[in-house]
C-alpha positions in Angstrom: -0.2 -0.3 -0.3 3.0 2.3 0.6 5.1 2.8 -2.5 8.5 4.3 -3.1 8.2 7.2 -4.7 11.3 9.7 -6.3 10.7 12.9 -7.4 11.9 14.0 -10.3 14.5 16.4 -9.5 16.2 14.6 -6.8 16.4 11.6 -8.9 17.8 13.6 -11.8 20.3 14.4 -9.8 21.1 11.6 -8.2 20.6 9.8 -12.0 23.8 11.3 -13.0 25.8 9.9 -10.4 24.7 6.6 -11.2 25.3 7.2 -15.2 28.7 8.3 -14.5 31.0 8.0 -11.6 32.8 11.3 -11.6 29.9 12.5 -10.4 29.9 11.0 -6.7 28.1 12.4 -4.2 26.0 12.5 -0.9 24.1 14.9 0.6 24.3 14.9 4.5 22.9 18.4 5.0 24.8 20.6 7.7 27.3 18.1 9.4 30.9 19.3 8.1 33.5 16.5 6.6 35.3 16.3 9.8 32.6 15.1 11.7 31.6 13.0 8.9 35.4 11.1 9.0 35.2 11.1 12.9 31.9 9.2 12.5 32.7 6.8 9.6 36.1 6.4 12.1 33.7 4.9 14.6 31.2 3.1 13.1 32.9 1.8 9.1 35.7 0.4 9.7 35.6 -1.4 13.0 35.5 -5.0 11.1 38.5 -4.6 9.3 40.1 -2.7 12.1 40.2 -5.0 14.4 41.8 -7.7 12.4 45.2 -7.3 13.5 43.8 -9.1 17.1 44.2 -12.8 15.1 45.2 -12.2 11.5 48.8 -13.0 11.7 48.3 -15.8 14.7 45.7 -17.5 12.6 47.8 -17.6 9.6 50.5 -19.8 11.8 48.1 -21.5 13.3 48.6 -25.2 13.0 45.5 -25.8 10.4 48.1 -24.3 7.5 51.1 -26.4 9.0 53.7 -23.2 8.1 56.5 -22.2 10.2 57.6 -18.5 11.2 60.9 -18.7 9.2 62.3 -15.2 7.9 60.9 -16.2 4.2 57.4 -17.3 5.6 56.8 -14.6 7.6 57.7 -11.7 4.6 55.6 -14.2 2.3 52.6 -14.1 4.1 53.1 -10.3 5.4 52.7 -9.4 1.5 49.7 -11.4 1.2 48.1 -9.4 3.5 49.7 -5.8 2.3 48.4 -6.7 -1.7 45.3 -8.3 -0.2 44.7 -5.0 1.6 45.9 -2.4 -1.4 43.8 -4.7 -4.4 40.4 -6.1 -2.7 39.9 -3.2 -0.2 41.9 0.0 -1.6 41.5 -0.3 -5.3 37.9 -2.3 -5.4 35.8 -1.7 -3.1 37.2 2.1 -1.6 37.8 3.5 -5.2 35.7 1.8 -7.5 32.8 -0.4 -6.3 31.7 2.9 -3.7 31.1 5.1 -7.0 28.5 2.6 -7.3 26.1 4.6 -5.5 22.4 3.7 -5.8 20.8 7.1 -3.8 23.8 7.1 -1.9 23.2 3.7 -0.6 25.6 1.4 -0.9 26.4 -2.4 -0.9 25.2 -5.4 -2.3 21.7 -5.1 -2.8 22.3 -1.2 -4.6 24.6 -3.3 -7.0 21.9 -5.5 -7.8 19.4 -3.1 -8.7 22.0 -0.6 -10.4 23.1 -4.1 -12.4 19.6 -5.4 -13.2 18.8 -1.3 -14.4 21.0 -2.0 -17.4 19.4 -5.1 -18.3 16.2 -5.1 -20.5 13.1 -5.6 -17.9 12.2 -9.5 -17.3 14.8 -10.7 -19.8 16.9 -14.0 -18.4 20.0 -11.8 -17.8 18.2 -9.3 -15.1 16.6 -12.8 -13.1 20.4 -14.6 -13.2 21.8 -11.3 -12.0 18.6 -10.6 -9.5 19.5 -14.1 -7.5 23.5 -13.5 -7.9 22.7 -10.4 -6.1 20.3 -12.1 -2.9 22.2 -15.2 -3.5 25.6 -12.6 -2.1 23.2 -10.6 0.5 22.1 -13.2 2.5 25.9 -14.8 2.4 27.1 -11.2 3.6 24.6 -12.1 6.5 26.2 -15.6 7.3 29.5 -14.0 7.7 28.4 -11.1 9.2 27.2 -12.8 12.2 30.6 -14.3 13.0 32.0 -10.8 13.0 30.9 -9.5 16.6 31.7 -13.1 17.7 35.5 -13.4 16.7 36.4 -9.8 17.2 34.8 -9.9 20.8 36.1 -12.9 21.3 39.5 -12.4 20.3 40.6 -9.1 22.2 38.5 -10.5 25.2 40.9 -13.7 25.3 43.9 -11.1 25.6 43.1 -11.5 29.4 44.7 -15.3 28.9 47.9 -13.9 28.4 47.7 -11.4 31.4 46.2 -13.9 33.4 45.8 -17.6 31.8 43.9 -18.5 35.4 41.1 -16.0 34.1 40.4 -18.1 31.0 36.7 -19.3 31.7 35.7 -15.4 32.7 36.4 -15.2 28.6 33.2 -16.3 27.2 30.5 -14.6 30.2 32.3 -11.4 29.9 32.3 -11.7 25.8 28.7 -12.0 26.0 28.2 -9.3 28.4 29.7 -7.2 25.9 27.6 -7.8 22.6 24.5 -8.4 24.6 25.2 -4.1 25.3 26.0 -3.3 22.1 22.9 -4.6 20.6 21.0 -2.9 23.2 22.5 0.6 22.4 21.8 0.7 18.4 18.4 2.2 19.3 20.2 5.4 19.9 21.2 5.6 16.2 24.8 5.3 13.9 25.5 9.2 14.9 25.4 9.0 18.2 27.2 5.8 18.3 29.4 7.0 16.1 30.4 10.2 17.6 31.1 8.4 20.8 32.7 5.6 18.9 34.9 7.9 16.7 37.3 9.0 19.4 38.2 5.9 20.8 38.6 4.0 17.4 40.8 7.0 16.3 42.6 6.2 19.7 42.6 2.7 18.4 43.9 2.8 14.9 47.0 5.6 16.9 47.7 2.9 19.4 48.4 0.3 16.6 50.6 2.5 14.6 52.6 3.7 17.2 52.9 -0.4 18.7 54.1 -1.0 14.7 56.5 1.8 14.7 58.0 0.1 18.2 58.3 -3.4 17.1 59.6 -2.6 13.6 62.6 -0.4 14.9 63.7 -3.3 16.3 63.6 -5.5 13.0 63.5 -2.4 9.9 64.0 -6.2 7.5 60.3 -6.3 7.4 59.4 -3.6 5.6 60.4 -5.3 2.5 57.9 -7.4 3.0 55.5 -4.6 0.9 57.7 -6.3 -1.9 55.1 -8.1 -4.5 58.1 -10.5 -5.3 57.9 -11.8 -1.3 54.9 -13.2 -2.1 55.0 -14.5 -5.6 58.0 -16.4 -3.6 55.8 -17.8 -0.9 54.2 -19.6 -3.3 57.2 -20.5 -5.4 58.4 -22.4 -1.7 55.4 -24.0 -0.9 54.0 -25.4 -4.0 49.9 -25.1 -5.0 48.7 -25.8 -1.6 50.4 -22.5 -0.7 47.1 -21.1 -1.6 45.2 -22.7 1.5 46.4 -19.6 3.5 44.1 -17.3 1.4 41.9 -18.6 3.8 43.6 -16.7 7.0 44.5 -13.9 5.0 41.2 -13.2 4.2 40.6 -12.3 7.8 42.7 -8.7 7.1 40.2 -7.7 4.4 37.1 -9.1 5.4 34.6 -5.7 6.3 35.2 -4.5 3.0 32.2 -5.0 2.0 30.8 -3.5 5.5 32.8 -0.7 3.5 30.7 -0.2 0.8 27.3 -1.7 2.8 27.7 1.3 5.0 28.5 4.1 2.6 24.8 5.5 3.0 25.5 6.5 6.6 28.2 8.7 6.2 29.2 9.2 2.6 31.6 8.3 -0.4 33.9 11.3 0.7 34.5 10.9 3.9 35.1 7.1 4.0 37.6 7.2 1.5 39.0 9.9 3.5 39.3 8.0 6.5 40.8 5.0 4.8 43.7 6.3 2.3 44.7 8.7 5.3 44.4 6.7 8.6 42.9 3.5 8.5 45.1 1.7 6.2 48.6 3.3 7.0 47.8 2.3 10.9 46.8 -1.8 10.1 49.6 -1.8 7.9 52.0 -0.3 10.0 50.6 -2.8 12.6 50.8 -5.9 10.4 54.2 -5.4 9.8 54.9 -4.3 13.3 53.9 -7.9 14.4 56.0 -10.0 12.0 58.6 -8.0 13.0 58.3 -9.0 16.6 57.9 -12.6 14.9 61.1 -12.3 13.0 62.6 -11.6 16.4 61.2 -14.4 18.7 59.5 -16.7 16.7 58.2 -17.9 20.0 55.5 -14.9 19.7 53.3 -16.1 17.0 51.3 -17.1 19.7 49.4 -14.3 19.9 51.6 -11.3 18.1 49.4 -8.9 18.9 49.1 -8.5 22.2 52.9 -10.0 23.2 53.9 -7.2 21.2 52.5 -5.0 23.6 54.6 -3.9 26.4 53.8 -5.4 29.4 52.7 -2.5 31.6 50.6 -1.7 28.9 48.0 -5.4 28.2 45.8 -4.6 30.5 44.8 -0.9 29.3 45.3 -2.8 25.9 42.6 -5.3 26.6 40.4 -2.5 27.6 40.7 -0.7 24.5 40.9 -3.5 21.6 37.4 -4.9 23.6 36.1 -1.2 22.9 37.4 -1.3 19.5 35.9 -5.0 18.6 32.4 -3.3 19.8 32.9 -0.9 16.8 34.2 -3.7 14.3 30.2 -5.3 15.3 28.9 -2.4 15.0 30.0 -1.8 11.2 28.5 -5.3 10.7 25.4 -4.1 12.8 24.9 -1.0 10.5 25.8 -2.7 7.3 23.1 -5.3 8.0 20.2 -2.2 8.8 21.0 -1.0 5.1 21.0 -4.4 3.4 17.8 -5.2 5.1 16.3 -1.8 3.9 17.0 -2.5 0.5 16.0 -5.8 0.7 12.7 -4.3 2.0 12.1 -1.8 -0.9 13.4 -4.8 -3.7 10.9 -6.6 -2.2 12.5 -9.6 -1.2 11.4 -9.1 3.0 8.2 -8.5 4.7 7.5 -4.7 6.0 9.5 -4.2 9.2 9.3 -1.5 11.5 12.1 1.4 10.6 13.7 3.5 12.3 15.3 6.8 11.5 17.6 8.0 13.6 19.4 11.1 11.8 17.6 14.1 10.0 20.3 14.7 7.8 20.7 11.1 6.2 18.5 8.9 5.0 20.8 5.8 5.7 20.9 6.0 9.2 18.4 3.5 10.6 17.4 1.0 13.4 15.7 -1.6 12.7 14.5 -3.8 15.6 14.0 -6.7 14.4 17.0 -7.1 12.6 19.1 -5.9 15.8 17.6 -8.9 18.0 17.9 -11.7 15.6 21.4 -10.8 15.5 22.0 -10.6 18.5 20.8 -14.1 19.2 22.7 -15.9 16.4 25.8 -13.8 17.8 25.7 -15.1 20.9 24.5 -18.2 20.4 27.9 -18.7 18.2 30.1 -17.5 21.4 28.6 -19.8 23.1 28.8 -22.5 20.9 31.8 -22.0 19.6 34.0 -20.9 22.8 36.9 -19.2 20.9 38.5 -17.2 17.9 40.4 -19.4 16.6 37.3 -21.8 16.3 35.6 -18.9 14.7 38.4 -18.6 12.5 38.1 -22.0 10.8 34.0 -20.5 10.1 34.7 -17.3 8.8 35.6 -16.5 5.3 34.0 -18.6 3.3 30.8 -16.4 2.6 32.3 -13.6 2.5 35.2 -14.6 -0.6 32.0 -15.5 -2.1 30.2 -12.5 -1.8 32.9 -10.5 -2.9 33.4 -13.0 -5.7 29.7 -11.6 -6.7 30.6 -8.0 -6.4 33.1 -8.4 -8.7 30.6 -9.4 -11.2 28.1 -7.2 -10.6 30.4 -4.6 -10.8 31.4 -5.5 -14.5 27.9 -5.4 -15.5 27.4 -1.9 -14.0 30.9 -0.7 -15.4 30.1 -1.5 -18.8 26.4 -0.7 -19.2 26.3 2.9 -16.4 29.8 4.7 -16.9 30.6 5.1 -20.3 33.7 7.1 -19.5 35.1 4.7 -17.1 34.3 0.8 -18.1 37.9 1.3 -20.1 39.8 0.7 -17.6 37.3 -0.8 -14.7 36.4 -3.9 -17.1 40.1 -4.9 -17.2 40.7 -4.3 -14.2 37.7 -6.6 -13.1 40.0 -9.9 -14.6 41.9 -9.7 -11.9 39.4 -9.2 -9.0 37.6 -12.0 -10.4 41.0 -14.7 -10.0 41.6 -12.9 -6.4 38.4 -13.4 -5.4 38.3 -16.8 -6.7 41.5 -17.5 -5.3 40.3 -16.5 -1.7 36.9 -18.4 -2.0 39.1 -21.7 -3.3 40.8 -21.3 -0.3 38.2 -20.6 2.3 36.3 -23.7 0.9 38.6 -26.2 2.5 37.6 -25.2 5.9 34.0 -25.8 5.3 33.9 -29.1 7.2 36.0 -27.5 10.5 33.2 -24.4 10.9 32.5 -22.9 7.4 28.9 -25.0 6.8 27.9 -22.9 9.2 27.5 -19.3 7.2 27.1 -21.4 4.1 24.0 -22.7 5.9 22.6 -19.4 7.1 23.5 -18.1 3.9 21.3 -20.5 1.8 18.7 -20.7 4.5 18.4 -17.0 4.2 18.3 -16.8 0.6 15.1 -19.6 0.3 13.4 -16.9 2.7 13.9 -14.3 0.5 13.1 -15.8 -3.1 10.7 -17.5 -1.2 9.1 -14.1 -0.1 9.4 -12.3 -3.9 8.0 -15.4 -5.9 5.0 -15.8 -3.1 4.2 -11.6 -3.3 4.1 -12.0 -6.9 2.1 -14.8 -7.1 -0.7 -13.2 -4.7 -0.2 -10.0 -7.3 -1.3 -12.1 -9.5 -4.1 -13.7 -9.0 -5.8 -10.2 -7.4 -5.2 -8.7 -10.7 -7.2 -11.7 -12.3 -10.2 -10.6 -10.0 -9.1 -6.8 -10.6 -11.2 -4.3 -12.2 -10.1 -0.7 -14.1 -11.3 2.2 -12.1 -13.0 4.0 -14.6 -14.9 1.1 -16.3 -16.1 0.1 -12.7 -17.7 3.2 -11.7 -19.7 4.2 -15.0 -20.9 0.6 -14.7 -21.3 1.5 -10.8 -23.8 4.7 -11.5 -26.1 2.8 -14.1 -27.6 1.1 -11.2 -26.2 3.3 -7.9 -26.6 1.8 -4.2 -27.7 3.1 -1.2 -25.4 6.0 0.0 -24.7 6.2 3.7 -23.6 9.7 5.6 -20.0 9.5 6.1 -16.6 9.3 4.1 -14.6 6.0 3.4 -10.9 6.0 2.7 -10.0 3.5 1.1 -6.1 1.9 1.1 -4.7 0.8 -3.0 -1.1 0.8 -4.1 -2.5 0.5 -7.2 -4.4 4.1 -8.3 -5.9 2.5 -11.7 -7.5 -0.9 -9.8 -10.6 -0.9 -7.9 -9.3 -1.6 -4.5 -9.9 -5.0 -2.7 -12.0 -3.9 0.0 -14.3 -1.6 -2.1 -15.0 -4.7 -3.6 -16.0 -6.7 -0.6 -17.7 -3.5 0.8 -19.9 -3.8 -1.7 -21.0 -7.1 -1.9 -21.0 -7.9 2.3 -22.9 -4.1 3.3 -24.6 -3.6 -0.3 -23.8 0.3 0.4 -21.7 3.3 -0.7 -20.6 6.2 1.7 -21.6 9.5 0.5 -17.7 10.5 -0.5 -15.4 7.3 -1.6 -11.4 7.9 -1.6 -9.0 6.3 -3.2 -5.9 6.5 -1.2 -2.0 5.9 -2.1 0.6 6.5 0.6 4.5 7.6 -1.2 7.4 7.4 0.8 10.0 9.9 -0.6 13.6 9.7 -0.1 13.9 13.1 1.3 14.2 14.0 4.7 10.5 16.1 4.5 7.4 16.4 1.8 6.7 20.1 0.6 3.9 19.1 -0.8 1.8 16.6 1.0 -1.1 15.9 -0.5 -2.4 15.1 -4.4 -6.4 15.4 -4.8 -7.9 14.2 -7.9 -12.0 14.6 -7.8 -13.3 11.9 -10.4 -16.3 12.2 -10.0 -19.6 11.5 -8.0 -17.7 12.2 -4.9 -15.4 9.8 -5.5 -11.6 11.1 -4.9 -8.5 9.8 -6.3 -5.9 11.1 -3.0 -2.0 10.9 -3.0 -0.4 11.3 0.1 3.7 12.2 0.2 5.9 11.7 3.4 9.2 12.3 3.5 11.6 9.5 5.0 12.0 11.1 8.6 8.7 11.8 8.7 5.9 10.3 11.2 3.6 8.6 8.2 0.4 10.1 9.7 -2.3 9.4 7.0 -5.6 10.6 9.4 -3.6 13.8 10.5 -2.5 14.4 7.1 -6.2 14.1 5.6 -7.4 16.7 8.3 -5.1 19.0 7.3 -5.8 19.1 3.8 -8.7 21.7 4.2 -5.9 24.0 5.0 -4.3 23.6 2.1 -7.3 24.0 -0.1 -8.3 20.2 -0.3 -11.7 18.2 0.5 -12.2 18.5 4.9 -12.3 15.5 6.4 -13.9 15.0 9.7 -12.3 12.8 11.3 -15.4 11.0 13.8 -16.7 10.8 10.2 -13.8 8.9 8.0 -13.9 5.2 8.2 -10.5 3.7 7.0 -11.2 0.3 4.9 -8.3 -2.4 4.3 -7.8 -5.3 2.8 -5.9 -8.1 4.2 -5.6 -11.5 2.3 -5.0 -15.1 4.0 -2.8 -16.7 2.3 -4.2 -21.1 1.1 -1.1 -22.9 0.0 -2.5 -25.5 -3.0 -0.4 -28.3 -4.9 0.7 -28.0 -8.4 0.5 -23.9 -8.6 3.2 -21.8 -8.1 5.8 -22.9 -5.5 6.1 -26.0 -3.8 3.8 -26.4 -1.0 6.5 -26.1 1.6 7.7 -22.6 -0.1 3.7 -21.5 0.2 3.1 -22.2 3.8 6.6 -20.4 4.6 4.9 -17.5 2.6 2.0 -18.0 4.0 3.7 -17.4 7.4 5.7 -14.7 6.5 2.5 -12.6 5.3 0.9 -13.5 7.9 3.5 -11.6 10.6 4.1 -8.7 8.2 3.8 -5.4 9.7 0.2 -4.4 8.6 0.4 -1.2 6.5 -3.0 0.7 8.8 -0.3 0.1 11.9 2.8 2.2 10.2 -0.1 4.6 9.3 -1.3 5.6 12.5 -4.9 4.5 11.0 -7.3 4.2 14.5 -8.5 0.9 15.3 -11.8 2.2 15.7 -12.3 4.2 12.2 -10.7 0.9 10.8 -12.3 -2.1 8.8 -10.5 -5.0 7.4 -12.5 -6.9 4.8 -9.9 -10.2 4.2 -10.4 -12.4 1.5 -8.4 -16.1 0.7 -6.4 -16.1 -1.6 -4.8 -19.8 -3.4 -1.5 -19.7 -4.4 
């Protein structure tokens, strides 16, 4: 019943961004660039920013059988450096972030842009939709692991300081995570202002520790030479590719950076990454490598053992705060992807709270928040350590990165005429790099990698079922649909009894007779004195300047469109009351009755989807948030007329 309406002026300005990435940009009202950079540091880079806690340690875990000698350490560091440069810096931050959909990023936005470049209803557009939804599902599958592994790895520093505190690690991690998810209702803007300075201190500390350790073994700086990465594969043969299953831990968060673009905009994120986050990360990785070159035994926990003994307890506190922020990056990314999935019709309507007057992307979705919290805490309790979780981490995010590359190639070819000559050739090495990461992580499926895959497949099934079910439901309703003009002409030939008052019929299709009206005539055999066909449009601007559009279509029938900005509370009765002030028709709230149709889904065999999917869709449809409650229609003025629909 609520459609997303894009004003022509806003759409025209934003369409330029889609057609040519040279025209990037994102509106953020009066928030200064520096404030957005600080906020981005506090929210966007938490995931990738806490990877130094465990990446180097996991690369030398017994799972990979590597020995911490000079050549191997430099080879692994070189792989980490060039993965950050090619995958995160070049692919995501420099190129893919130019593919924004009305300021929003993430795989759903990229999918929408790719589909826009293909013939509507074509097999290619269908396959792009499948890829995008599958990638989004995998993003959630790996995303729920990030908070668990990040917080656990930070709290595990207690074992370095006092091994007897081992049994406190899991309970403390659960408490920290529960507090983080409970704070989401305050919004990413407020969270970013709090977390920004903390994360800034975190990255500065990473850099300082890295410099101190590098001074002991400056030889480690040679790792920036890509020949050390090539030599690593030469020394370890074809099976050396499996080390990418650990190297990928350094780049997890690249997709989250793109997904969180709608929260702060591309420019603040780029500035923060190029000039602050990336240098701090690489200096710390090189510092850990220098420590291991000096003392190979430090590989058991090179991050915390690289901290002076007097500073380890404060470092545990700071690392825990930083990993809370790492979780924040994934949570806000989850909100962004879920909102886009709702707009594209892949998941049922959920309650969305906008937490900023300046930026449409800063939102809070309670249902997503609490679902992620339950899964994350279950992971902490189930796996029990960051090392165990590392075996489950990476495969889904690798698949998502590969899908991003394929979608990027489609978008660049169709929508970027001035940039595709150099973007398309780069997609070839991106593809093989992502494929190598996916292959390496595939070896971890039996060791725990099955979890994000199962979660991703489950979500993919639910999303595709909702999308297909909505299409089947719409087709069934349209079979009985009547064109409004034809219906009204025929109705007036033999008019039914009129009763006092105004009837408002909610409808998403302005040209078709609402089912609620048909059922009202069928069962009550009366019409009200005035009948209004109401459609609600949600704009992509904070506030609607022109609220109502009222069109008389004859014999006291009216077609009304109400527009709300994304920051406004969609109060339909209040908007109708104010129509008289704007020169429209007066609606007496005590004399107005709202009619809405609510379908009950009946699963049947040999029609549409398999019966088990029909039943899942029926369950999702039954529990979707009703539009009437969303639009603040009072229950004592509402009549819902339902009907069974077989699919």
